[in-house]
N, C-alpha and C positions, 0 to 999 in steps of 0.2 A: 504493500500500500504506500502510495507516494506521501511523503511527509509535507505538511503545510510549510511554505517558505516565504510567502509574499506578505509584506506588512505595508500598510498605508499610514503615513505620518501626516496628520492634519494640524498644522501649526503655522500661525501667521508670523511669528518671530523667526527671521532668517537664521540667526545664530543658533537658536534652540533646534530648529529643523535640521541644520547641518550636523549638530552634535548627535542628535538621535539617529540620523542617517549613518553617521560614521560608526557609532557603537553597534548598531544592528547589522551593518554590512560586515564588520569584523566578526560578528557572531555567525556569519554565513547566510544571512537572510537577504532576499531581494527587497529593496525599499523603493516605494513611490511616495511622492509628496504632493500636498495640496496646501494652499495658503489662505483659504477662507472656507466657510461652511458649505456654500453652494458648490464650489469646485470640488470639495470633498465628496459630496453626494454624487456628483457627476462621475467622478473617477470610480466610485464604488459600483455604479451602474454599468459603466463601460468595461471595467475589468475588476471583478470582485476580489478583494484581498482575503488573506486568511486571518488577519488581525488588524485592528485599527488603533493607533495611538491618537487620542483626540484632545486638543486644547479646548477650554471652555470659552475663553474670551477671543472670539473670532469675528472678522468682518463679515458683513452681509447676512450671516446666520450663525447664531452662537452654538456652542457645542451641545447644550442641552437639547435644542431643537433638532440638531443633526442626529443625536442619539435616539430621540423619540421617533423620528422618521425612519431610521434604519430598523428599529425594532418593530415598527408597524408593517414592514415589508416582509412578505412570506419568504422570499428567497434571500433576504439579507439579514434576517433576525438572528441567524445562528452564528454570524460573524462576531467574535468577542471584541468588546470595546474597552480599552483602558484609557481612562481620563488622566491626562498629564497636565496638571494645573498648579498655579501659584495660589489659587483659592483653596487653601487647606482647611478652612473652618468646617466644623462638623455639619452645619446646615448646607454648605455647598456640596459636601460629600454625599449627604442624604439626597439632595436634589438631583445630583448626577446619577446616583443609583436608581432613583425613582424614574428618571428619564430613560433608563435602559442600560446604563454602563455596567460592565461586569467587574471592574476593578478601578482603583483610584491610586495614582502616584503623585506625590507632591514635588514641586520644583524647589530646589535644584535636584536633578535625578541622581540617584545612587545606582551606578552601573550594575552592581551585583544584584540589587533588588529588581532592577529592570529586567535583567536576564532571567531571574527566577520567575517573575510574574509572566513574562512573555512565554517562556517554555511551558509553564503550567497551563496557561490559557490555550496555547496551541495544541496541547494534548487533548484538551476539552474539545477544541475545534476538530481535531482529527477523529475523535470518537463521534462527534455529531455528524461529520461528513460520512463516516462509516454507517451510521444509523440511517441517514438519508438515502445513501446508496443501497443499503440493505432493504429499506422500505420500498424504494423504487423497483429493485429487483423482485421483491416479493409481490408487489402490485402487478408487475409485468407477468410474473408466473401465474398469479391468480387469474389475470385476464386471459392468458394463454390457455389455462385449464378450463376457464369458463367457456371460451370459444370452442375448445375440444368437446366439452360436455354438450354445448348447444348443437354442435355438428353431429355428435353421437345421438342426441335426442331426436334431431331431425331425421337421421338415418333410421332410427328405430320407429319413429312415427310413420315414415314412408313405408317401411317394411310392414308395420302393423296395418296400414291402409291397404297395402297390396294383399295381405292375408285376408283382411276383412272383405275386400272386394272379391277375391277368389271364393271365399266362403259363401258370400251372398249370391254370387253368380251360380254356385253349385245348387243353392236352394231354389233359385229361379228355374234352373234347368230341370231340377227334380219335380217342381210343380208343373212345368210344361209337359213332362213325360206323361203324367196322368191326364192332363187336358187334351193331349193329342189323341189318346185312346178314346176320350169322351167326345172327340171331334169338335171341341171348343177352340176358339182362337186364342192366341197369346194375349190379346188385349183384355180378355175376361179376367185372367189372373192379375193383370195390372190394375184393373178397376177394383178388384177385391182389396188389393193392398192399399190403394189410394183412398178408397171409401173408409176402410178401417182406420187408417192413420188420421184422416180428417176428423172422424168421430172421436178418436182418442184425444186429439188436440182440443176439440171443443169441450171435452170433459175435464180439461186441465191436467191431464196425466203427464208424468215426467217425460222429458225429451227422449231419453233412452228407450222408454217403452213405446213412444210414438214411432220411433225409427224401427224398433224391433217388429212391431205389428205390421209395418209396411211390407216387411219381407216374410213374416210368418203367416199372415192371412191368406196369401195365394196358395198355401199348402193345405188349405182346408179339405179339399177333396182328393188328396193324394191317394187315399185308400181305394178309390175307384179303379186303380190299376189292378186290383185283385178281384174285381167283379166281372163275371163272364160277359162277353160282348152281346150275347143274345138277350141279356137283361139290361145291360147298360145302354145299349143302342136301340132298344125296342121302341118302335113308334107306338104311341098310344099308352093307355094305362097298364100298369103291372097288376098281375093277380096277387093274391095274398102271399103265396109262397115266394113269388118273385120279389115282392116288396120286402119280405123278411131278409132275403139275400142282399138286396140293395142296401138295406139299413146297416149291413155289416161293414160298409165302406168306412164308417166312423171308427170302428174297432180296428180294422186293418190299417187305417192311417195312423192311429195311435201306436200300434205295434211297430210300424215302420219307423216312427220318429222317436220312440221312447228310448231313454237311457243316455241321451246326449248331454254333454257339459255346456253346450252352447245355449245362451239365453234365448236366441231366436228359435232354435229347434225345440227347446222346452215349451216355448209359447205356442209354436205350431202344433206340438203334440196335444196340448190342451184344446186348441181350436179344432183340430181334426176330430177329436172325440166329442166335443161339446157343442159344435155349431148348429146341431139340429135339436138341442134341448130347448124347451120352452119355459117361459117365466112361470106359467101355471102348473108345470110338472107333467104336461101331456106329451113332451117330446121324447126323443130316443137318443142314445141306446139305453140310458140308465134311468130315465124319468126324473131327472134332477129338477128341483123347484127353486125359484127365487135366487138368492145369493149363493145357493149351493152350486150353481152353474158358474164356472170360472168367468171372470170379467171379459177375458179375451174371446171366449166363446159367445158371450152375449153381444159383444160388439160385432163379431163376424157374422152372427146370425142375421141381423137386420141388413147388413151389407150384402149377404148372400141372397136373401129373399128378394131384396130390391133388384139385384142384378138378374135373378131368375125370372122375375116378373117382366122385366123390360127387354129381355132378349129371347130369341127363339131357341127352343130345346127340341130334342128328338120327339118328345111327347106333347109339345104345345107350340103355338105361335106366340110371338111377343105381344104383350098387352100394351095399350096406349099408356103414355106416361101418366096422365091425370088419373086414369083408372088404377094404375099400379100404386100410386101414392094413396088413393082412397082405401085400397085393400090394406096397406100398411097401417093406416090410421085406425082401422077397425081392430087392430091387434095389440094396441097399447095395453100393457098390464096382463095380457093373456099369453101371446107368443113372445112379446118383447119386454125387456126390462124398461120400465117407464123412464128412468134416468138416461139410458142409452137412446131410447126412442126420442126423448126431448132434445138430446144433443144432435141427433141425426136431422131433425126438422129445424133446429136452430141454424143449421148451415145448409139448408136446402139448395140455395143457389150454388154453393160450392160443390155439392154432390152432383147437381145437374151439369155443372161445368166439367167435372171429371167425366161424366157420362158422355158429353159431347166430344171431349178431347180424345177419349179412348173408345170411340164407337166401333162396333163391328164393321169390318170391311165389307163392301158390297160384293156379293158372290156373282 
């Protein structure tokens, strides 16, 4: 570590300035001089010394003010200041120390004392320089580490988004597999997701649940992949035996989706099993009633019925929109949870907008 070597003598008396310069030069220090307070401050700013010997009785700006200004400066306040003055009274010493001086020497100067004070304060300056350098190095290292952590976080975030995207794409394709067998279009499963998410948002549910149901609701009929085509695609009504087989698509869907650690798949599992349950307990497969039905199943139920009413199926033509909405309104508190029903109709325009945006393509 480089030893502090540079000393600035701020002294208006030419003889005293020469004397101090001679003594300090013989001790091996580099010495610069200034002959008034303003010039002293300018020299500190242009080329900061390691220590300042400062007279109090100076032209243009006295030593007290010079000391105050130096100690108010963040980059100059660690420079030790030794007042060298003929004002040896106690009040002058106290005033100088209050202004920021680190030590006080009375004129005439004793060379041995000057040497001891200078060496002592330069050791302090050396330590302060070391601490400033260490702090700067530490801050740089912290900033470096912070940038590295931010970069790592961004990389992990991007990787997580890719995994999430791949996972959600898998669920969409899984949903489409069942819908292709049912001869439905891909827009049907999109409508289910957007209807359910809109209802969940209208009910004030957490953002993560709204996002999850957007991807979980389209898997409501995934169990149809296990229903024979002669039943699934039969035009017209099913007989009692066929209907019992058809109702098993809820259980089959649950079996396909059960056991996952994914929040989306767990929600889809509940939806697949419960989206044909009814608020009054007359639904299937378990005849659940009221709040016994998982909320996700209750939300998906009204979305599914609305979509079934307004689209063509193998067993029926699409009903007009007004007629479909009237049918839904007759089922509040029987088929549908009143709270879910009210949320659905509170965003009727949004629901119809989704319907228009994802309408079935003209065949």
